[in-house]
N, CA, C, O and CB atoms as a CASP TS submission, in Angstrom:
PFRMAT TS
TARGET T0000
AUTHOR 0000-0000-0000
METHOD Language model
MODEL 1
PARENT N/A
ATOM      1  N   UNK     1       1.022  -1.395  -0.041  1.00  0.00           N
ATOM      2  CA  UNK     1      -0.070   0.203  -0.115  1.00  0.00           C
ATOM      3  C   UNK     1       1.111   0.701  -0.239  1.00  0.00           C
ATOM      4  O   UNK     1       2.234   0.212  -0.111  1.00  0.00           O
ATOM      5  CB  UNK     1      -1.235   0.971   1.327  1.00  0.00           C
ATOM      6  N   UNK     2       0.378   2.699  -0.750  1.00  0.00           N
ATOM      7  CA  UNK     2       1.594   3.171  -0.914  1.00  0.00           C
ATOM      8  C   UNK     2       1.054   4.248  -0.222  1.00  0.00           C
ATOM      9  O   UNK     2      -0.154   4.483  -0.183  1.00  0.00           O
ATOM     10  CB  UNK     2       2.283   3.295  -2.294  1.00  0.00           C
ATOM     11  N   UNK     3       2.223   5.147   0.521  1.00  0.00           N
ATOM     12  CA  UNK     3       1.620   6.456   1.594  1.00  0.00           C
ATOM     13  C   UNK     3       0.608   7.298   0.658  1.00  0.00           C
ATOM     14  O   UNK     3       0.561   7.006  -0.537  1.00  0.00           O
ATOM     15  CB  UNK     3       3.065   7.705   2.232  1.00  0.00           C
ATOM     16  N   UNK     4       0.084   7.968   0.987  1.00  0.00           N
ATOM     17  CA  UNK     4      -0.949   9.161   0.201  1.00  0.00           C
ATOM     18  C   UNK     4       0.337  10.238   0.582  1.00  0.00           C
ATOM     19  O   UNK     4       0.190  11.368   0.116  1.00  0.00           O
ATOM     20  CB  UNK     4      -2.990   9.615   1.090  1.00  0.00           C
ATOM     21  N   UNK     5       1.173  10.075   1.121  1.00  0.00           N
ATOM     22  CA  UNK     5       2.673  11.129   1.130  1.00  0.00           C
ATOM     23  C   UNK     5       3.876  10.851   1.681  1.00  0.00           C
ATOM     24  O   UNK     5       3.819  10.099   2.654  1.00  0.00           O
ATOM     25  CB  UNK     5       2.535  12.355   1.819  1.00  0.00           C
ATOM     26  N   UNK     6       5.045  11.261   1.327  1.00  0.00           N
ATOM     27  CA  UNK     6       6.288  10.772   1.868  1.00  0.00           C
ATOM     28  C   UNK     6       6.955  11.582   2.309  1.00  0.00           C
ATOM     29  O   UNK     6       6.730  12.552   1.584  1.00  0.00           O
ATOM     30  CB  UNK     6       7.015  10.165   1.161  1.00  0.00           C
ATOM     31  N   UNK     7       7.862  11.954   3.245  1.00  0.00           N
ATOM     32  CA  UNK     7       8.526  12.486   4.182  1.00  0.00           C
ATOM     33  C   UNK     7       9.904  11.961   3.295  1.00  0.00           C
ATOM     34  O   UNK     7      10.249  10.918   2.740  1.00  0.00           O
ATOM     35  CB  UNK     7       8.148  11.977   5.824  1.00  0.00           C
ATOM     36  N   UNK     8      10.635  13.715   3.565  1.00  0.00           N
ATOM     37  CA  UNK     8      11.848  13.893   2.929  1.00  0.00           C
ATOM     38  C   UNK     8      12.687  13.779   4.156  1.00  0.00           C
ATOM     39  O   UNK     8      12.298  13.745   5.323  1.00  0.00           O
ATOM     40  CB  UNK     8      11.998  15.234   2.071  1.00  0.00           C
ATOM     41  N   UNK     9      14.237  13.712   3.570  1.00  0.00           N
ATOM     42  CA  UNK     9      14.964  13.637   4.315  1.00  0.00           C
ATOM     43  C   UNK     9      15.447  15.183   5.055  1.00  0.00           C
ATOM     44  O   UNK     9      16.054  15.227   6.125  1.00  0.00           O
ATOM     45  CB  UNK     9      15.820  12.862   3.662  1.00  0.00           C
ATOM     46  N   UNK    10      15.125  16.170   4.414  1.00  0.00           N
ATOM     47  CA  UNK    10      14.394  17.909   5.587  1.00  0.00           C
ATOM     48  C   UNK    10      13.311  17.428   6.104  1.00  0.00           C
ATOM     49  O   UNK    10      13.455  17.338   7.323  1.00  0.00           O
ATOM     50  CB  UNK    10      13.714  19.676   4.672  1.00  0.00           C
ATOM     51  N   UNK    11      12.388  17.110   5.788  1.00  0.00           N
ATOM     52  CA  UNK    11      11.178  16.704   6.683  1.00  0.00           C
ATOM     53  C   UNK    11      11.617  16.241   8.217  1.00  0.00           C
ATOM     54  O   UNK    11      11.690  16.953   9.218  1.00  0.00           O
ATOM     55  CB  UNK    11      10.374  15.414   5.933  1.00  0.00           C
ATOM     56  N   UNK    12      11.863  14.946   8.092  1.00  0.00           N
ATOM     57  CA  UNK    12      12.860  14.281   8.918  1.00  0.00           C
ATOM     58  C   UNK    12      13.751  15.340   9.945  1.00  0.00           C
ATOM     59  O   UNK    12      13.994  15.203  11.144  1.00  0.00           O
ATOM     60  CB  UNK    12      13.852  13.500   7.871  1.00  0.00           C
ATOM     61  N   UNK    13      14.142  16.453   8.999  1.00  0.00           N
ATOM     62  CA  UNK    13      15.263  16.974  10.199  1.00  0.00           C
ATOM     63  C   UNK    13      14.778  17.824  10.748  1.00  0.00           C
ATOM     64  O   UNK    13      15.375  18.346  11.689  1.00  0.00           O
ATOM     65  CB  UNK    13      16.589  17.509   9.880  1.00  0.00           C
ATOM     66  N   UNK    14      13.434  18.293  10.325  1.00  0.00           N
ATOM     67  CA  UNK    14      12.876  19.655  10.767  1.00  0.00           C
ATOM     68  C   UNK    14      12.052  18.800  11.603  1.00  0.00           C
ATOM     69  O   UNK    14      11.914  19.494  12.610  1.00  0.00           O
ATOM     70  CB  UNK    14      12.121  20.831   9.633  1.00  0.00           C
ATOM     71  N   UNK    15      11.522  17.893  11.769  1.00  0.00           N
ATOM     72  CA  UNK    15      10.318  16.792  12.950  1.00  0.00           C
ATOM     73  C   UNK    15      11.909  17.109  13.818  1.00  0.00           C
ATOM     74  O   UNK    15      12.112  17.964  14.680  1.00  0.00           O
ATOM     75  CB  UNK    15       9.550  14.291  12.353  1.00  0.00           C
ATOM     76  N   UNK    16      12.567  16.435  13.432  1.00  0.00           N
ATOM     77  CA  UNK    16      13.768  16.185  14.647  1.00  0.00           C
ATOM     78  C   UNK    16      13.792  17.635  15.162  1.00  0.00           C
ATOM     79  O   UNK    16      14.092  17.649  16.356  1.00  0.00           O
ATOM     80  CB  UNK    16      15.538  15.602  14.040  1.00  0.00           C
ATOM     81  N   UNK    17      13.572  18.865  14.648  1.00  0.00           N
ATOM     82  CA  UNK    17      14.267  20.490  15.460  1.00  0.00           C
ATOM     83  C   UNK    17      13.153  20.525  16.577  1.00  0.00           C
ATOM     84  O   UNK    17      13.349  20.582  17.791  1.00  0.00           O
ATOM     85  CB  UNK    17      14.224  22.373  14.247  1.00  0.00           C
ATOM     86  N   UNK    18      11.834  20.476  15.857  1.00  0.00           N
ATOM     87  CA  UNK    18      10.827  20.076  16.654  1.00  0.00           C
ATOM     88  C   UNK    18      11.096  19.221  17.784  1.00  0.00           C
ATOM     89  O   UNK    18      11.477  19.985  18.671  1.00  0.00           O
ATOM     90  CB  UNK    18       9.975  19.522  15.931  1.00  0.00           C
ATOM     91  N   UNK    19      11.098  18.547  18.032  1.00  0.00           N
ATOM     92  CA  UNK    19      11.167  17.483  19.206  1.00  0.00           C
ATOM     93  C   UNK    19      12.197  18.298  20.020  1.00  0.00           C
ATOM     94  O   UNK    19      11.997  18.954  21.043  1.00  0.00           O
ATOM     95  CB  UNK    19      11.711  15.767  18.761  1.00  0.00           C
ATOM     96  N   UNK    20      13.523  18.075  19.227  1.00  0.00           N
ATOM     97  CA  UNK    20      14.379  19.088  20.137  1.00  0.00           C
ATOM     98  C   UNK    20      13.821  20.203  21.425  1.00  0.00           C
ATOM     99  O   UNK    20      13.900  20.354  22.644  1.00  0.00           O
ATOM    100  CB  UNK    20      14.997  20.000  19.071  1.00  0.00           C
ATOM    101  N   UNK    21      13.038  21.017  19.837  1.00  0.00           N
ATOM    102  CA  UNK    21      13.072  22.377  20.648  1.00  0.00           C
ATOM    103  C   UNK    21      12.318  22.247  21.639  1.00  0.00           C
ATOM    104  O   UNK    21      12.719  22.687  22.716  1.00  0.00           O
ATOM    105  CB  UNK    21      12.652  23.596  19.979  1.00  0.00           C
ATOM    106  N   UNK    22      10.374  21.292  21.513  1.00  0.00           N
ATOM    107  CA  UNK    22       9.586  21.115  22.513  1.00  0.00           C
ATOM    108  C   UNK    22      10.205  20.630  23.989  1.00  0.00           C
ATOM    109  O   UNK    22      10.035  21.070  25.126  1.00  0.00           O
ATOM    110  CB  UNK    22       8.674  20.239  21.996  1.00  0.00           C
ATOM    111  N   UNK    23      11.162  19.300  23.349  1.00  0.00           N
ATOM    112  CA  UNK    23      11.518  18.909  24.221  1.00  0.00           C
ATOM    113  C   UNK    23      12.685  19.894  25.425  1.00  0.00           C
ATOM    114  O   UNK    23      12.891  19.676  26.619  1.00  0.00           O
ATOM    115  CB  UNK    23      11.863  17.811  23.596  1.00  0.00           C
ATOM    116  N   UNK    24      13.132  20.730  24.731  1.00  0.00           N
ATOM    117  CA  UNK    24      13.645  22.139  25.673  1.00  0.00           C
ATOM    118  C   UNK    24      12.996  22.734  26.215  1.00  0.00           C
ATOM    119  O   UNK    24      13.151  23.093  27.382  1.00  0.00           O
ATOM    120  CB  UNK    24      14.169  23.136  25.205  1.00  0.00           C
ATOM    121  N   UNK    25      12.285  22.935  25.644  1.00  0.00           N
ATOM    122  CA  UNK    25      11.141  23.913  26.653  1.00  0.00           C
ATOM    123  C   UNK    25      10.649  23.355  27.555  1.00  0.00           C
ATOM    124  O   UNK    25      10.968  23.794  28.659  1.00  0.00           O
ATOM    125  CB  UNK    25       9.916  24.458  26.085  1.00  0.00           C
ATOM    126  N   UNK    26       9.729  22.233  27.524  1.00  0.00           N
ATOM    127  CA  UNK    26       9.600  21.238  28.416  1.00  0.00           C
ATOM    128  C   UNK    26      10.459  20.995  29.603  1.00  0.00           C
ATOM    129  O   UNK    26       9.860  20.594  30.601  1.00  0.00           O
ATOM    130  CB  UNK    26       9.625  20.268  27.765  1.00  0.00           C
ATOM    131  N   UNK    27      11.973  21.187  29.709  1.00  0.00           N
ATOM    132  CA  UNK    27      12.473  20.995  30.583  1.00  0.00           C
ATOM    133  C   UNK    27      12.499  22.198  31.145  1.00  0.00           C
ATOM    134  O   UNK    27      12.112  22.418  32.293  1.00  0.00           O
ATOM    135  CB  UNK    27      13.418  20.385  30.421  1.00  0.00           C
ATOM    136  N   UNK    28      13.061  23.237  30.190  1.00  0.00           N
ATOM    137  CA  UNK    28      12.615  24.388  30.866  1.00  0.00           C
ATOM    138  C   UNK    28      11.495  24.751  32.221  1.00  0.00           C
ATOM    139  O   UNK    28      11.544  25.078  33.407  1.00  0.00           O
ATOM    140  CB  UNK    28      12.201  24.933  29.861  1.00  0.00           C
ATOM    141  N   UNK    29      10.467  24.440  31.119  1.00  0.00           N
ATOM    142  CA  UNK    29       9.209  24.778  32.102  1.00  0.00           C
ATOM    143  C   UNK    29       9.487  24.149  33.494  1.00  0.00           C
ATOM    144  O   UNK    29       9.787  24.754  34.523  1.00  0.00           O
ATOM    145  CB  UNK    29       7.711  24.129  31.501  1.00  0.00           C
ATOM    146  N   UNK    30       9.318  22.735  33.308  1.00  0.00           N
ATOM    147  CA  UNK    30       9.268  22.109  34.744  1.00  0.00           C
ATOM    148  C   UNK    30      10.248  22.264  35.404  1.00  0.00           C
ATOM    149  O   UNK    30      10.330  21.273  36.131  1.00  0.00           O
ATOM    150  CB  UNK    30       9.081  20.830  34.850  1.00  0.00           C
ATOM    151  N   UNK    31      11.370  23.185  35.660  1.00  0.00           N
ATOM    152  CA  UNK    31      12.067  23.339  36.469  1.00  0.00           C
ATOM    153  C   UNK    31      11.164  24.861  36.956  1.00  0.00           C
ATOM    154  O   UNK    31      10.774  25.247  38.057  1.00  0.00           O
ATOM    155  CB  UNK    31      13.625  23.226  35.968  1.00  0.00           C
ATOM    156  N   UNK    32      11.074  25.428  35.646  1.00  0.00           N
ATOM    157  CA  UNK    32      10.383  26.715  36.217  1.00  0.00           C
ATOM    158  C   UNK    32       9.053  26.735  37.329  1.00  0.00           C
ATOM    159  O   UNK    32       8.754  27.501  38.244  1.00  0.00           O
ATOM    160  CB  UNK    32       9.882  27.430  34.952  1.00  0.00           C
ATOM    161  N   UNK    33       8.544  25.735  36.875  1.00  0.00           N
ATOM    162  CA  UNK    33       6.938  25.600  37.604  1.00  0.00           C
ATOM    163  C   UNK    33       7.324  24.559  38.950  1.00  0.00           C
ATOM    164  O   UNK    33       6.487  23.785  39.415  1.00  0.00           O
ATOM    165  CB  UNK    33       5.482  24.663  36.285  1.00  0.00           C
ATOM    166  N   UNK    34       8.756  24.682  39.494  1.00  0.00           N
ATOM    167  CA  UNK    34       8.784  24.513  40.872  1.00  0.00           C
ATOM    168  C   UNK    34       8.894  26.303  41.350  1.00  0.00           C
ATOM    169  O   UNK    34       8.371  26.573  42.431  1.00  0.00           O
ATOM    170  CB  UNK    34      10.226  23.368  41.357  1.00  0.00           C
ATOM    171  N   UNK    35       9.330  27.078  40.829  1.00  0.00           N
ATOM    172  CA  UNK    35       9.400  28.131  41.416  1.00  0.00           C
ATOM    173  C   UNK    35       8.214  28.911  41.388  1.00  0.00           C
ATOM    174  O   UNK    35       8.283  29.878  42.146  1.00  0.00           O
ATOM    175  CB  UNK    35      10.364  28.711  41.006  1.00  0.00           C
ATOM    176  N   UNK    36       6.954  28.785  40.645  1.00  0.00           N
ATOM    177  CA  UNK    36       5.797  29.436  40.486  1.00  0.00           C
ATOM    178  C   UNK    36       5.244  29.445  41.963  1.00  0.00           C
ATOM    179  O   UNK    36       5.174  28.402  42.614  1.00  0.00           O
ATOM    180  CB  UNK    36       4.878  28.755  39.393  1.00  0.00           C
ATOM    181  N   UNK    37       4.911  30.491  42.389  1.00  0.00           N
ATOM    182  CA  UNK    37       3.825  30.915  43.306  1.00  0.00           C
ATOM    183  C   UNK    37       2.583  30.498  43.095  1.00  0.00           C
ATOM    184  O   UNK    37       2.223  29.808  44.049  1.00  0.00           O
ATOM    185  CB  UNK    37       3.709  32.178  43.370  1.00  0.00           C
ATOM    186  N   UNK    38       1.504  30.634  42.023  1.00  0.00           N
ATOM    187  CA  UNK    38       0.477  31.654  42.077  1.00  0.00           C
ATOM    188  C   UNK    38      -0.312  29.805  41.400  1.00  0.00           C
ATOM    189  O   UNK    38       0.153  29.287  40.384  1.00  0.00           O
ATOM    190  CB  UNK    38       0.664  33.663  40.899  1.00  0.00           C
ATOM    191  N   UNK    39      -1.120  29.339  41.963  1.00  0.00           N
ATOM    192  CA  UNK    39      -1.450  27.555  41.459  1.00  0.00           C
ATOM    193  C   UNK    39      -2.160  27.735  40.432  1.00  0.00           C
ATOM    194  O   UNK    39      -2.413  26.752  39.736  1.00  0.00           O
ATOM    195  CB  UNK    39      -2.375  26.433  42.501  1.00  0.00           C
ATOM    196  N   UNK    40      -2.873  29.557  39.916  1.00  0.00           N
ATOM    197  CA  UNK    40      -3.221  29.550  38.827  1.00  0.00           C
ATOM    198  C   UNK    40      -2.195  29.897  37.634  1.00  0.00           C
ATOM    199  O   UNK    40      -2.623  29.757  36.488  1.00  0.00           O
ATOM    200  CB  UNK    40      -4.199  30.251  38.920  1.00  0.00           C
ATOM    201  N   UNK    41      -0.853  30.345  37.823  1.00  0.00           N
ATOM    202  CA  UNK    41       0.251  30.040  36.751  1.00  0.00           C
ATOM    203  C   UNK    41       0.455  28.601  36.547  1.00  0.00           C
ATOM    204  O   UNK    41       0.419  27.861  35.563  1.00  0.00           O
ATOM    205  CB  UNK    41       1.631  30.640  37.141  1.00  0.00           C
ATOM    206  N   UNK    42       0.722  28.418  38.037  1.00  0.00           N
ATOM    207  CA  UNK    42       1.191  27.125  38.120  1.00  0.00           C
ATOM    208  C   UNK    42       0.297  25.577  37.259  1.00  0.00           C
ATOM    209  O   UNK    42       0.832  24.472  37.173  1.00  0.00           O
ATOM    210  CB  UNK    42       1.216  27.037  39.729  1.00  0.00           C
ATOM    211  N   UNK    43      -0.935  25.869  36.791  1.00  0.00           N
ATOM    212  CA  UNK    43      -1.906  25.028  36.162  1.00  0.00           C
ATOM    213  C   UNK    43      -1.870  25.637  34.857  1.00  0.00           C
ATOM    214  O   UNK    43      -2.344  24.775  34.117  1.00  0.00           O
ATOM    215  CB  UNK    43      -3.340  24.974  36.836  1.00  0.00           C
ATOM    216  N   UNK    44      -1.668  26.315  34.390  1.00  0.00           N
ATOM    217  CA  UNK    44      -1.841  27.209  32.970  1.00  0.00           C
ATOM    218  C   UNK    44      -0.286  26.429  32.604  1.00  0.00           C
ATOM    219  O   UNK    44      -0.253  25.709  31.607  1.00  0.00           O
ATOM    220  CB  UNK    44      -1.945  29.463  33.092  1.00  0.00           C
ATOM    221  N   UNK    45       1.157  26.627  33.560  1.00  0.00           N
ATOM    222  CA  UNK    45       1.939  26.122  32.570  1.00  0.00           C
ATOM    223  C   UNK    45       1.931  24.396  32.585  1.00  0.00           C
ATOM    224  O   UNK    45       2.629  23.712  31.837  1.00  0.00           O
ATOM    225  CB  UNK    45       3.388  26.770  32.789  1.00  0.00           C
ATOM    226  N   UNK    46       1.143  23.955  33.431  1.00  0.00           N
ATOM    227  CA  UNK    46       0.683  22.293  33.853  1.00  0.00           C
ATOM    228  C   UNK    46      -0.035  22.266  31.787  1.00  0.00           C
ATOM    229  O   UNK    46       0.610  21.627  30.954  1.00  0.00           O
ATOM    230  CB  UNK    46      -1.199  22.095  35.898  1.00  0.00           C
ATOM    231  N   UNK    47      -0.870  22.762  31.522  1.00  0.00           N
ATOM    232  CA  UNK    47      -1.885  22.489  30.556  1.00  0.00           C
ATOM    233  C   UNK    47      -0.126  22.655  29.075  1.00  0.00           C
ATOM    234  O   UNK    47       0.433  21.869  28.310  1.00  0.00           O
ATOM    235  CB  UNK    47      -3.743  24.111  30.625  1.00  0.00           C
ATOM    236  N   UNK    48      -0.025  23.558  29.303  1.00  0.00           N
ATOM    237  CA  UNK    48       1.039  23.797  27.798  1.00  0.00           C
ATOM    238  C   UNK    48       2.462  22.889  28.126  1.00  0.00           C
ATOM    239  O   UNK    48       3.388  22.852  27.315  1.00  0.00           O
ATOM    240  CB  UNK    48       1.625  25.875  27.526  1.00  0.00           C
ATOM    241  N   UNK    49       2.478  22.489  28.850  1.00  0.00           N
ATOM    242  CA  UNK    49       3.599  21.225  29.153  1.00  0.00           C
ATOM    243  C   UNK    49       2.280  19.920  28.627  1.00  0.00           C
ATOM    244  O   UNK    49       2.512  19.565  27.471  1.00  0.00           O
ATOM    245  CB  UNK    49       4.330  21.101  31.434  1.00  0.00           C
ATOM    246  N   UNK    50       1.191  19.295  29.159  1.00  0.00           N
ATOM    247  CA  UNK    50       0.704  18.409  28.037  1.00  0.00           C
ATOM    248  C   UNK    50       0.591  19.025  26.662  1.00  0.00           C
ATOM    249  O   UNK    50      -0.038  18.169  26.041  1.00  0.00           O
ATOM    250  CB  UNK    50      -0.624  17.889  28.376  1.00  0.00           C
ATOM    251  N   UNK    51       0.785  19.802  26.015  1.00  0.00           N
ATOM    252  CA  UNK    51       0.465  20.178  24.944  1.00  0.00           C
ATOM    253  C   UNK    51       1.700  19.739  24.269  1.00  0.00           C
ATOM    254  O   UNK    51       1.771  18.909  23.363  1.00  0.00           O
ATOM    255  CB  UNK    51       0.037  21.524  24.890  1.00  0.00           C
ATOM    256  N   UNK    52       2.737  20.442  24.858  1.00  0.00           N
ATOM    257  CA  UNK    52       3.912  19.541  24.635  1.00  0.00           C
ATOM    258  C   UNK    52       4.075  18.641  24.662  1.00  0.00           C
ATOM    259  O   UNK    52       4.496  18.393  23.533  1.00  0.00           O
ATOM    260  CB  UNK    52       4.623  19.555  25.026  1.00  0.00           C
ATOM    261  N   UNK    53       4.063  17.850  25.153  1.00  0.00           N
ATOM    262  CA  UNK    53       3.826  16.076  24.888  1.00  0.00           C
ATOM    263  C   UNK    53       3.020  16.010  23.858  1.00  0.00           C
ATOM    264  O   UNK    53       3.681  15.749  22.854  1.00  0.00           O
ATOM    265  CB  UNK    53       3.074  15.122  26.118  1.00  0.00           C
ATOM    266  N   UNK    54       1.842  16.131  23.620  1.00  0.00           N
ATOM    267  CA  UNK    54       0.799  16.156  22.621  1.00  0.00           C
ATOM    268  C   UNK    54       1.621  16.181  21.342  1.00  0.00           C
ATOM    269  O   UNK    54       1.786  15.097  20.782  1.00  0.00           O
ATOM    270  CB  UNK    54      -0.234  17.412  22.773  1.00  0.00           C
ATOM    271  N   UNK    55       2.240  17.433  20.725  1.00  0.00           N
ATOM    272  CA  UNK    55       2.873  17.694  20.127  1.00  0.00           C
ATOM    273  C   UNK    55       3.807  16.805  20.045  1.00  0.00           C
ATOM    274  O   UNK    55       3.573  15.941  19.200  1.00  0.00           O
ATOM    275  CB  UNK    55       3.050  18.618  20.301  1.00  0.00           C
ATOM    276  N   UNK    56       4.868  16.687  20.662  1.00  0.00           N
ATOM    277  CA  UNK    56       5.703  15.822  20.013  1.00  0.00           C
ATOM    278  C   UNK    56       5.286  13.922  19.951  1.00  0.00           C
ATOM    279  O   UNK    56       5.782  13.058  19.228  1.00  0.00           O
ATOM    280  CB  UNK    56       7.091  16.169  20.814  1.00  0.00           C
ATOM    281  N   UNK    57       4.210  13.801  21.009  1.00  0.00           N
ATOM    282  CA  UNK    57       3.298  12.301  20.304  1.00  0.00           C
ATOM    283  C   UNK    57       2.897  12.693  19.422  1.00  0.00           C
ATOM    284  O   UNK    57       2.495  11.547  19.220  1.00  0.00           O
ATOM    285  CB  UNK    57       2.065  11.539  20.941  1.00  0.00           C
ATOM    286  N   UNK    58       2.434  13.418  18.287  1.00  0.00           N
ATOM    287  CA  UNK    58       2.246  13.508  17.153  1.00  0.00           C
ATOM    288  C   UNK    58       3.112  13.656  16.148  1.00  0.00           C
ATOM    289  O   UNK    58       3.104  12.933  15.151  1.00  0.00           O
ATOM    290  CB  UNK    58       1.625  14.161  17.113  1.00  0.00           C
ATOM    291  N   UNK    59       3.935  14.626  16.348  1.00  0.00           N
ATOM    292  CA  UNK    59       5.173  14.551  15.171  1.00  0.00           C
ATOM    293  C   UNK    59       5.918  12.593  15.359  1.00  0.00           C
ATOM    294  O   UNK    59       6.511  12.168  14.367  1.00  0.00           O
ATOM    295  CB  UNK    59       6.826  16.214  15.781  1.00  0.00           C
ATOM    296  N   UNK    60       5.851  12.063  16.053  1.00  0.00           N
ATOM    297  CA  UNK    60       6.666  11.227  16.475  1.00  0.00           C
ATOM    298  C   UNK    60       4.909   9.977  15.772  1.00  0.00           C
ATOM    299  O   UNK    60       5.139   8.783  15.965  1.00  0.00           O
ATOM    300  CB  UNK    60       7.428  11.526  18.544  1.00  0.00           C
ATOM    301  N   UNK    61       4.244  10.106  15.461  1.00  0.00           N
ATOM    302  CA  UNK    61       3.318   9.427  14.758  1.00  0.00           C
ATOM    303  C   UNK    61       3.426   9.536  13.807  1.00  0.00           C
ATOM    304  O   UNK    61       3.715   8.468  13.267  1.00  0.00           O
ATOM    305  CB  UNK    61       2.313   9.540  14.888  1.00  0.00           C
ATOM    306  N   UNK    62       3.317  10.713  12.859  1.00  0.00           N
ATOM    307  CA  UNK    62       4.145  10.902  11.628  1.00  0.00           C
ATOM    308  C   UNK    62       5.145  10.048  11.246  1.00  0.00           C
ATOM    309  O   UNK    62       5.086   9.166  10.389  1.00  0.00           O
ATOM    310  CB  UNK    62       4.728  12.003  11.657  1.00  0.00           C
ATOM    311  N   UNK    63       6.040  10.360  11.918  1.00  0.00           N
ATOM    312  CA  UNK    63       7.555   9.072  11.415  1.00  0.00           C
ATOM    313  C   UNK    63       7.217   8.485  11.068  1.00  0.00           C
ATOM    314  O   UNK    63       7.172   8.264   9.858  1.00  0.00           O
ATOM    315  CB  UNK    63       8.509   8.253  12.088  1.00  0.00           C
ATOM    316  N   UNK    64       6.393   7.347  12.664  1.00  0.00           N
ATOM    317  CA  UNK    64       5.921   6.323  13.029  1.00  0.00           C
ATOM    318  C   UNK    64       5.065   5.538  11.663  1.00  0.00           C
ATOM    319  O   UNK    64       5.128   4.334  11.414  1.00  0.00           O
ATOM    320  CB  UNK    64       5.134   6.723  14.269  1.00  0.00           C
ATOM    321  N   UNK    65       4.470   6.310  11.079  1.00  0.00           N
ATOM    322  CA  UNK    65       3.186   5.839  10.199  1.00  0.00           C
ATOM    323  C   UNK    65       4.040   5.664   8.535  1.00  0.00           C
ATOM    324  O   UNK    65       3.794   4.847   7.647  1.00  0.00           O
ATOM    325  CB  UNK    65       1.628   7.350  10.233  1.00  0.00           C
ATOM    326  N   UNK    66       5.363   7.054   8.580  1.00  0.00           N
ATOM    327  CA  UNK    66       6.157   7.015   7.236  1.00  0.00           C
ATOM    328  C   UNK    66       6.261   5.886   7.070  1.00  0.00           C
ATOM    329  O   UNK    66       5.727   5.091   6.296  1.00  0.00           O
ATOM    330  CB  UNK    66       7.432   7.607   7.082  1.00  0.00           C
ATOM    331  N   UNK    67       7.253   5.783   8.116  1.00  0.00           N
ATOM    332  CA  UNK    67       8.396   4.476   8.626  1.00  0.00           C
ATOM    333  C   UNK    67       7.475   3.100   7.448  1.00  0.00           C
ATOM    334  O   UNK    67       7.619   2.674   6.302  1.00  0.00           O
ATOM    335  CB  UNK    67       8.239   3.966  11.169  1.00  0.00           C
ATOM    336  N   UNK    68       6.352   2.803   8.876  1.00  0.00           N
ATOM    337  CA  UNK    68       5.368   2.210   8.244  1.00  0.00           C
ATOM    338  C   UNK    68       4.707   1.526   6.842  1.00  0.00           C
ATOM    339  O   UNK    68       4.688   0.423   6.296  1.00  0.00           O
ATOM    340  CB  UNK    68       4.934   2.802   8.479  1.00  0.00           C
ATOM    341  N   UNK    69       4.217   2.784   6.630  1.00  0.00           N
ATOM    342  CA  UNK    69       3.925   2.571   5.268  1.00  0.00           C
ATOM    343  C   UNK    69       4.812   3.024   4.066  1.00  0.00           C
ATOM    344  O   UNK    69       4.330   3.052   2.934  1.00  0.00           O
ATOM    345  CB  UNK    69       2.770   3.114   5.111  1.00  0.00           C
ATOM    346  N   UNK    70       6.272   3.424   4.337  1.00  0.00           N
ATOM    347  CA  UNK    70       7.331   3.451   3.328  1.00  0.00           C
ATOM    348  C   UNK    70       7.719   2.593   2.824  1.00  0.00           C
ATOM    349  O   UNK    70       8.613   2.721   1.987  1.00  0.00           O
ATOM    350  CB  UNK    70       8.234   3.847   3.562  1.00  0.00           C
TER
END
């Protein structure tokens, strides 16, 4: 079965960079959250961190799908 799309090497490098950037931001926020005093701000930062994880999971699923279909 042929894939509807194909990731290029450049696409994979872009995805790798995106994952690296979201991981770096997640790490930074994990540290900063320990310094936050306001519970409402802490809640919002946790929401952002969960969103970053979802972004990484989506990017990885695209790569996995391409590998399996390629």
